[in-house]
N, C-alpha and C positions, 0 to 999 in steps of 0.2 A: 624117204620123206613121208610124213603123215598124210592122211588123205583129207585133211581139213585146213590145209595152209593157203592162205590167200595173200596177195599183194595189194596194198592200198597206196594210191598216189593222190594226195590232197593239198589243199593250199587255197588261198583266195583267188577270187576271180582275176583273169589275165596273168597267171603266174607260171604258165607253161605246162599245165598238168597234161593236157592231151598229147602233146610231143613227146614228153618223157614216157608216159604210159605206153605209147606205141612203141617206142624204142626198146622198152623193157619187154614188152610182149614178143617182140621179134627176137630178142637175144634168149629168153627163157621159155619160149614156146608157150606163150600166154595168150589170153583172149581178153578183150577189154569188157568190163561190166560197168556201165555208167551209173554214177551216183549223184545225179543232178535232178532236182526235183522238176525242173522245166524242160529238160531235153527229153523227157518221156513223151511229149506231145508232138504229134504229127503236124507238119506245116508251120512249126515254129523253130526255124533254123537260124536265121541271122541274129535275131535278138537274144537267142541263147548260146550264141558261139558254139554250135553243134559241130562236132567233127564233120570235115567236108567229105565229099565222096572219095577224094584221093586218100584222105586219112583214113577212112573206113575200109578202103581196099588194101591198106598196108597191114592191117590185122583185124581179125574178126571182132565186131563190136556187138554188144548186147545192151538191152534196156534203153535203146533209142527208138523213138517213133512207135512206142507200143501203146499209145492212148490217144483217144480223141480228145481234143482240147476242151470239149464240152464236159469231159469227165473231171472229177476232182479226186486225185489219187491220195489215199492216206498213206502215213509212214507204214502201217500194218500191211497194206496191199504191196507196197514197195518191197518190204522184207520177204513177203511171201513169194513174189515172183523172182526177185534178185537172187534168193537163196536157192530157188529151184535151178536158175541159170547156172550159179556157181557149182552146185552138185553136179550138174550135167558136164560141166567143164572138167571138174575134178575126175569124173568117172571115165573121161576120155584121156586121162593121163596128162592133162595140160594145166596150166596155171591161171586161175581167175585174177585179173588185175583191175581191182576197183578203182575207178578214176572219177573224181569229181569234187565239188566243193559244198555239198549238202551234208554238214557234219552229223546231223540227227540220222539221216539215212545211213550213213557209214557205220556209226556206232551201234545202231539198232540191228543192222545186217550182222555185224560181227558178233554181237551179243546173242543174237537169235531171239530177240524179244518177241513175245507172242501178243503183246498189247491186250492183255486180258482175253487171250485166245480169239482176239479179232472180234469180240462179241460187239453186235451193233443191232440196234432196233430203231428203225426210222420213226415209227410211230411213237414209241416211248420217248425218243430224243425231241420230237416235235412237241409232245405234252410237257416235257420238262422245260423246253424254251418258252413255252407259253406260260408256265409256272414261274419261271424267273422273271420274265416281263411283268407278271401281275404282282408278284410279292416284292421285287427288287433284289438288287444284288446283296444288300446288307442282310436281310432276312434269310435269304438262301445260304449265304455263307455261315450265318449262325446254325442254321439246320445241318449243314455239312459237318460243322465242328462236333455236333453231338455224336456223330458215328466215325468221323475221321478228323480228329483235331489237328494231326500232323499235317495233313494236305491243306486243311482249312487255313492253317498259319502261314502256308506258302503263298496263298492266293489273295488277290484283292477283290473287292465287291464288284468291280467293273469286268472282271474276266469271266465273262458269260460263257464262253466256249468251254474253258476248263472246269468251271464249277458244274455246269450240266453234264459234262462227261464223267465227272466223279460221281454224281448221282446215278447216271446211266449204268455205270460199271457195277456199283453196289446193288442196284436193283436187279440187274441181270445175273450177277454171280454170287452175290451174298458176301463178296469180299470187297474190302476197300482198295483203292488205287494203290495206297501205302502199302498194303499187304502184297498186292501184285508186284510192286517195285522190289520189295525186299525178297520176294520169291526169285525174281529175275536175277538180282545180284548174287544170290547163292548158287545159282546154276553156274556151271563152267561155261565159258563163251562157245558159240557154235563153231567159230572158226579162229585158227591161230593166224593173226595177222601181222605181217611185216609192213610197218608204216613208214611212208616216205612223205615229208611235208615240204613244200616249196613256199618260199616267201622272198622278199627282198630286204636287204639289210637296212636300207633307208626307205622310209615309207614314201617319201616324195618320189622315188623312182617307180614304186608301184602305182602310185596315182597318176604319174605321167603315162604309164603304159596302159592303164584303164581309159584315160582320156583318149589316146590314140585308137585303142580298141573301139571306143564309141564313135569316133569319127568314122573309122572303116565300116562299122556296121550301117552308118548312114549311107556311106558310099555303096555298099553292097545291096542296099534295098530294104531297109528296116521300115520306113513308112509304106512301101509298096506291099511288104509282107503283111503288116498290120491291116491295111486296107483290103487285102484279099481274104484275110481271115473274117472281117466284118461283112464283106460281101458274100461269104459262104454261109452266113447266117449265125456266126459265133456271137453270143451275147457280150457286149462290151463289159459287163460287170461279173462274168464268170471267172473262176479262180485263175485260169491260165492267163487271161488278159489283164490281171492285176500284177503280173510279174513286172519287175523293173525292165524298162524298155518298151513295153507294150501299153502299159497304162498312159505313159507320157506321149506315145505316138498316137493313141486315140484321141488325146486332148488337142493334139496338133491337127489331126484330120478333121476334128469338129470345129476347128478354127479358134479354140479357146486358148491356144498358144501358137507361137511361131515355131518352125521346125528348130530353129537355133535355140529357142527358150526350152523346148522339150529336150534336146540334146544335153543342155546344161543340166537340167534336172536328172537325166539318166545318168550323167557323170556323177552328180552328188550322190544319188542313191546307190550307185555301184560302189563308190568309196565307203559309204556308211556300212553297206553290206560287206565289204572287204574287211572292215575293222572287226565286225562280229564274227567273220570266219577266222580271222587271226586269233581272236580270244579263244574260240572254240578248240581250234586245233592245237593251240598253246598248252591245253590241258593234257595232251597225250604225253605220257612219260617216257615211252620206249621207242620213239620215232627217230629215224635218221632226218635231220634238218638241213636242207640246202638253201643257203642264203645267197641270192644273186646279188651282184653289185648293180651297175646301171642297166645292164641287159643280161639275160639268161645266157649261160655258156653250156650248152647241151652235151658236148662230149665229156666235160669234166663231170657233169651231173651223171651221166650214164655210167662213167667209170667209178665214182663213189657209190652209186646206187647198186651197181654190180658187186662190189666189194662186200657191201652191207648185206645184200641178199645171199651171197655165198657164205657169209658168216652165220646166217640163219638157216643154212642147210639147202638152199636152192642151188640148182645146177643148170649150166647153160646147155 
Protein backbone atom coordinates (compact mmCIF):
# COMPACT_ATOMS: atom_id res chain seq x y z
CA UNK A 1 0.00 0.00 0.00
CA UNK A 2 1.30 3.46 -0.85
CA UNK A 3 2.40 5.62 2.03
CA UNK A 4 -0.08 8.42 1.45
CA UNK A 5 -3.39 6.58 1.83
CA UNK A 6 -5.90 7.77 4.37
CA UNK A 7 -9.50 6.91 5.19
CA UNK A 8 -12.15 9.61 5.55
CA UNK A 9 -15.41 9.13 7.47
CA UNK A 10 -17.66 12.13 6.94
CA UNK A 11 -21.31 13.13 7.06
CA UNK A 12 -23.70 15.58 8.66
CA UNK A 13 -23.87 16.17 12.37
CA UNK A 14 -25.31 13.27 14.41
CA UNK A 15 -24.84 10.71 11.62
CA UNK A 16 -22.64 8.28 13.57
CA UNK A 17 -19.18 9.24 12.27
CA UNK A 18 -17.36 8.82 15.58
CA UNK A 19 -18.59 5.29 16.23
CA UNK A 20 -17.88 4.01 12.71
CA UNK A 21 -14.50 5.71 12.64
CA UNK A 22 -13.45 4.00 15.85
CA UNK A 23 -14.67 0.60 14.59
CA UNK A 24 -12.63 1.03 11.41
CA UNK A 25 -9.57 2.15 13.38
CA UNK A 26 -9.75 -1.00 15.47
CA UNK A 27 -10.21 -3.22 12.42
CA UNK A 28 -7.52 -1.70 10.19
CA UNK A 29 -4.91 -0.59 12.71
CA UNK A 30 -5.85 3.04 12.39
CA UNK A 31 -5.74 6.22 14.42
CA UNK A 32 -8.44 8.89 14.43
CA UNK A 33 -7.65 12.37 13.13
CA UNK A 34 -10.51 14.73 13.95
CA UNK A 35 -11.71 17.04 11.18
CA UNK A 36 -14.07 19.17 13.22
CA UNK A 37 -13.41 22.90 13.44
CA UNK A 38 -14.78 23.15 16.99
CA UNK A 39 -13.46 19.95 18.57
CA UNK A 40 -10.02 21.51 18.35
CA UNK A 41 -10.82 23.60 21.42
CA UNK A 42 -10.16 22.56 24.99
CA UNK A 43 -13.05 22.72 27.42
CA UNK A 44 -15.66 22.54 24.67
CA UNK A 45 -16.79 18.93 24.94
CA UNK A 46 -20.54 18.69 25.38
CA UNK A 47 -21.54 21.28 22.78
CA UNK A 48 -19.23 19.83 20.12
CA UNK A 49 -20.21 16.18 20.74
CA UNK A 50 -16.53 15.40 21.23
CA UNK A 51 -15.55 11.75 21.54
CA UNK A 52 -15.96 10.64 25.15
CA UNK A 53 -13.09 9.41 27.31
CA UNK A 54 -14.28 5.84 26.66
CA UNK A 55 -14.35 6.40 22.91
CA UNK A 56 -10.92 8.02 22.92
CA UNK A 57 -9.60 5.04 24.88
CA UNK A 58 -10.90 2.66 22.21
CA UNK A 59 -8.59 4.10 19.52
CA UNK A 60 -5.88 6.77 19.46
CA UNK A 61 -7.34 10.23 18.74
CA UNK A 62 -5.59 13.31 17.36
CA UNK A 63 -6.53 16.95 16.71
CA UNK A 64 -8.81 17.12 19.75
CA UNK A 65 -8.17 19.68 22.51
CA UNK A 66 -5.18 21.19 20.67
CA UNK A 67 -6.24 24.84 20.91
CA UNK A 68 -7.21 27.33 23.56
CA UNK A 69 -10.74 28.58 22.81
CA UNK A 70 -9.38 32.13 22.79
CA UNK A 71 -7.49 31.23 19.61
CA UNK A 72 -9.06 31.36 16.16
CA UNK A 73 -7.69 28.58 14.01
CA UNK A 74 -7.55 29.03 10.24
CA UNK A 75 -8.01 26.24 7.71
CA UNK A 76 -4.34 26.70 6.85
CA UNK A 77 -3.27 26.02 10.41
CA UNK A 78 -5.50 22.95 10.60
CA UNK A 79 -3.97 21.56 7.39
CA UNK A 80 -0.46 22.21 8.67
CA UNK A 81 -1.06 20.43 11.98
CA UNK A 82 -3.29 17.60 10.71
CA UNK A 83 -0.98 16.73 7.81
CA UNK A 84 1.92 16.46 10.25
CA UNK A 85 -0.18 14.08 12.38
CA UNK A 86 -1.22 12.01 9.34
CA UNK A 87 2.40 11.72 8.19
CA UNK A 88 3.48 10.55 11.64
CA UNK A 89 0.72 7.92 11.71
CA UNK A 90 1.72 6.68 8.25
CA UNK A 91 5.38 6.56 9.30
CA UNK A 92 4.37 4.18 12.11
CA UNK A 93 2.78 1.88 9.54
CA UNK A 94 -0.74 2.69 10.68
CA UNK A 95 -3.75 4.21 8.90
CA UNK A 96 -4.94 7.79 9.46
CA UNK A 97 -8.73 7.77 9.71
CA UNK A 98 -9.96 11.33 9.28
CA UNK A 99 -13.33 11.68 10.99
CA UNK A 100 -15.47 14.80 11.00
CA UNK A 101 -18.02 17.04 9.43
CA UNK A 102 -16.01 20.13 8.44
CA UNK A 103 -15.83 19.59 4.70
CA UNK A 104 -13.41 22.42 3.98
CA UNK A 105 -10.93 20.99 6.48
CA UNK A 106 -11.16 17.53 4.93
CA UNK A 107 -10.85 18.64 1.31
CA UNK A 108 -8.00 20.99 2.13
CA UNK A 109 -6.13 18.30 4.06
CA UNK A 110 -6.49 15.74 1.27
CA UNK A 111 -5.46 18.24 -1.40
CA UNK A 112 -2.54 19.55 0.63
CA UNK A 113 -3.54 23.15 0.02
CA UNK A 114 -0.97 25.65 1.16
CA UNK A 115 -3.36 28.64 1.21
CA UNK A 116 -0.88 30.93 -0.43
CA UNK A 117 1.89 29.39 1.65
CA UNK A 118 -0.12 30.47 4.72
CA UNK A 119 1.11 34.00 4.15
CA UNK A 120 -0.38 36.35 6.69
CA UNK A 121 0.45 39.84 7.83
CA UNK A 122 -1.72 41.16 10.63
CA UNK A 123 -0.67 44.77 10.14
CA UNK A 124 -1.42 44.62 6.41
CA UNK A 125 -4.77 42.95 7.05
CA UNK A 126 -5.75 45.60 9.59
CA UNK A 127 -4.81 48.33 7.12
CA UNK A 128 -6.86 46.68 4.37
CA UNK A 129 -9.84 46.30 6.69
CA UNK A 130 -9.62 49.99 7.49
CA UNK A 131 -9.39 50.76 3.77
CA UNK A 132 -12.46 48.60 3.10
CA UNK A 133 -14.42 50.40 5.81
CA UNK A 134 -13.37 53.79 4.44
CA UNK A 135 -13.90 53.14 0.71
CA UNK A 136 -16.81 50.73 0.95
CA UNK A 137 -17.33 47.30 -0.51
CA UNK A 138 -18.34 48.42 -4.01
CA UNK A 139 -15.16 50.44 -4.51
CA UNK A 140 -12.95 47.67 -3.11
CA UNK A 141 -14.62 45.12 -5.36
CA UNK A 142 -13.98 47.34 -8.39
CA UNK A 143 -10.32 47.65 -7.38
CA UNK A 144 -10.09 43.88 -6.98
CA UNK A 145 -11.57 43.40 -10.45
CA UNK A 146 -8.69 45.42 -11.90
CA UNK A 147 -6.14 42.71 -11.02
CA UNK A 148 -8.30 39.61 -10.37
CA UNK A 149 -11.56 39.91 -12.32
CA UNK A 150 -12.34 36.19 -11.93
CA UNK A 151 -12.30 36.32 -8.13
CA UNK A 152 -14.12 39.66 -8.06
CA UNK A 153 -16.94 38.15 -10.12
CA UNK A 154 -17.43 35.47 -7.44
CA UNK A 155 -17.73 37.90 -4.52
CA UNK A 156 -20.31 40.41 -3.42
CA UNK A 157 -19.50 43.85 -2.09
CA UNK A 158 -20.49 42.91 1.45
CA UNK A 159 -18.03 40.01 1.69
CA UNK A 160 -15.45 42.03 3.61
CA UNK A 161 -13.34 39.12 4.78
CA UNK A 162 -12.81 37.53 1.37
CA UNK A 163 -12.23 40.83 -0.42
CA UNK A 164 -9.62 41.85 2.15
CA UNK A 165 -7.97 38.42 1.92
CA UNK A 166 -7.76 38.70 -1.89
CA UNK A 167 -5.91 42.01 -1.58
CA UNK A 168 -3.70 40.67 1.20
CA UNK A 169 -2.55 37.64 -0.82
CA UNK A 170 -1.86 39.74 -3.90
CA UNK A 171 0.20 42.30 -2.01
CA UNK A 172 2.16 39.68 -0.09
CA UNK A 173 2.90 37.26 -2.92
CA UNK A 174 2.39 39.13 -6.19
CA UNK A 175 -0.06 36.43 -7.25
CA UNK A 176 -3.84 36.51 -7.19
CA UNK A 177 -5.95 34.04 -5.26
CA UNK A 178 -7.24 32.81 -8.63
CA UNK A 179 -3.65 31.97 -9.63
CA UNK A 180 -3.03 30.20 -6.31
CA UNK A 181 -6.23 28.15 -6.71
CA UNK A 182 -5.23 27.14 -10.24
CA UNK A 183 -1.79 26.05 -9.05
CA UNK A 184 -3.37 23.98 -6.29
CA UNK A 185 -5.71 22.22 -8.73
CA UNK A 186 -2.78 21.29 -10.98
CA UNK A 187 -0.91 19.62 -8.14
CA UNK A 188 -1.71 15.98 -7.33
CA UNK A 189 -3.46 15.58 -3.97
CA UNK A 190 -1.25 15.11 -0.94
CA UNK A 191 -3.18 12.05 0.18
CA UNK A 192 -5.05 9.28 -1.58
CA UNK A 193 -8.33 9.21 0.30
CA UNK A 194 -10.89 6.43 0.56
CA UNK A 195 -14.03 8.37 1.49
CA UNK A 196 -17.04 7.02 3.38
CA UNK A 197 -20.07 9.29 3.77
CA UNK A 198 -22.85 8.64 6.28
CA UNK A 199 -26.36 10.04 5.96
CA UNK A 200 -30.01 9.13 6.44
CA UNK A 201 -32.27 8.10 3.60
CA UNK A 202 -35.07 10.21 5.09
CA UNK A 203 -34.10 13.76 6.10
CA UNK A 204 -36.73 13.66 8.87
CA UNK A 205 -34.87 10.77 10.53
CA UNK A 206 -31.68 12.84 10.61
CA UNK A 207 -33.50 15.84 12.05
CA UNK A 208 -35.05 13.65 14.74
CA UNK A 209 -31.61 12.35 15.66
CA UNK A 210 -30.27 15.91 15.80
CA UNK A 211 -33.15 16.94 18.08
CA UNK A 212 -32.42 14.07 20.43
CA UNK A 213 -28.73 14.87 20.46
CA UNK A 214 -29.43 18.48 21.47
CA UNK A 215 -31.70 17.28 24.28
CA UNK A 216 -28.91 15.01 25.50
CA UNK A 217 -26.41 17.88 25.33
CA UNK A 218 -28.61 19.84 27.71
CA UNK A 219 -28.84 16.84 30.04
CA UNK A 220 -25.06 16.38 29.89
CA UNK A 221 -24.43 19.98 30.98
CA UNK A 222 -24.21 22.23 27.93
CA UNK A 223 -25.28 25.32 29.87
CA UNK A 224 -22.88 24.54 32.74
CA UNK A 225 -20.07 24.10 30.23
CA UNK A 226 -20.80 27.46 28.58
CA UNK A 227 -20.99 29.14 31.99
CA UNK A 228 -17.63 27.63 33.01
CA UNK A 229 -16.01 28.96 29.82
CA UNK A 230 -17.32 32.46 30.53
CA UNK A 231 -16.18 32.29 34.15
CA UNK A 232 -12.72 31.30 32.91
CA UNK A 233 -12.62 34.62 31.10
CA UNK A 234 -13.47 33.50 27.58
CA UNK A 235 -14.93 36.48 25.68
CA UNK A 236 -18.50 35.70 24.59
CA UNK A 237 -17.79 37.21 21.16
CA UNK A 238 -14.71 35.09 20.38
CA UNK A 239 -14.81 32.69 17.44
CA UNK A 240 -15.22 29.54 19.53
CA UNK A 241 -18.23 30.92 21.40
CA UNK A 242 -19.98 31.74 18.13
CA UNK A 243 -20.37 28.02 17.41
CA UNK A 244 -23.84 26.50 17.28
CA UNK A 245 -24.78 25.55 20.81
CA UNK A 246 -22.55 28.01 22.62
CA UNK A 247 -23.84 31.32 21.30
CA UNK A 248 -27.42 30.27 22.15
CA UNK A 249 -26.36 29.02 25.59
CA UNK A 250 -24.71 32.39 26.30
CA UNK A 251 -27.93 34.20 25.44
CA UNK A 252 -29.79 31.95 27.88
CA UNK A 253 -27.21 32.56 30.59
CA UNK A 254 -27.67 36.30 30.06
CA UNK A 255 -31.41 35.92 30.48
CA UNK A 256 -32.14 36.97 26.89
CA UNK A 257 -33.63 33.53 26.14
CA UNK A 258 -35.06 30.73 28.21
CA UNK A 259 -33.14 27.46 28.11
CA UNK A 260 -35.94 25.87 26.07
CA UNK A 261 -35.82 28.72 23.56
CA UNK A 262 -32.04 28.36 23.31
CA UNK A 263 -32.35 24.62 22.69
CA UNK A 264 -34.91 25.22 19.94
CA UNK A 265 -32.50 27.62 18.25
CA UNK A 266 -29.69 25.08 18.58
CA UNK A 267 -31.86 22.44 16.92
CA UNK A 268 -32.72 24.81 14.08
CA UNK A 269 -29.11 25.87 13.59
CA UNK A 270 -27.92 22.26 13.67
CA UNK A 271 -30.44 21.25 11.01
CA UNK A 272 -29.37 24.10 8.75
CA UNK A 273 -25.74 23.17 9.24
CA UNK A 274 -26.52 19.53 8.44
CA UNK A 275 -28.11 20.60 5.14
CA UNK A 276 -24.93 22.46 4.18
CA UNK A 277 -22.83 19.44 5.12
CA UNK A 278 -24.99 17.13 2.99
CA UNK A 279 -24.55 19.46 0.02
CA UNK A 280 -20.78 19.60 0.52
CA UNK A 281 -20.25 15.84 0.83
CA UNK A 282 -22.69 15.21 -2.02
CA UNK A 283 -20.07 16.62 -4.39
CA UNK A 284 -17.66 13.76 -3.67
CA UNK A 285 -17.85 11.41 -6.62
CA UNK A 286 -15.80 8.45 -5.41
CA UNK A 287 -17.26 7.90 -1.94
CA UNK A 288 -18.96 4.90 -0.41
CA UNK A 289 -22.34 6.22 0.70
CA UNK A 290 -24.07 4.56 3.62
CA UNK A 291 -27.68 5.62 4.02
CA UNK A 292 -29.27 4.79 7.37
CA UNK A 293 -32.97 4.11 7.70
CA UNK A 294 -34.57 5.24 10.98
CA UNK A 295 -31.47 4.41 13.06
CA UNK A 296 -27.84 3.56 12.26
CA UNK A 297 -27.00 -0.14 11.95
CA UNK A 298 -23.28 -0.20 12.66
CA UNK A 299 -22.49 -3.90 12.10
CA UNK A 300 -23.79 -3.65 8.52
CA UNK A 301 -21.97 -0.35 8.00
CA UNK A 302 -18.73 -1.84 9.28
CA UNK A 303 -19.15 -4.80 6.93
CA UNK A 304 -19.75 -2.66 3.84
CA UNK A 305 -16.98 -0.21 4.82
CA UNK A 306 -14.56 -3.09 5.29
CA UNK A 307 -15.36 -4.50 1.85
CA UNK A 308 -14.96 -1.03 0.32
CA UNK A 309 -11.59 -0.43 1.96
CA UNK A 310 -10.30 -3.87 1.01
CA UNK A 311 -11.26 -3.10 -2.59
CA UNK A 312 -9.06 -0.02 -2.28
CA UNK A 313 -6.08 -2.01 -1.05
CA UNK A 314 -6.42 -1.73 2.73
CA UNK A 315 -5.77 -4.83 4.85
CA UNK A 316 -7.08 -5.83 8.26
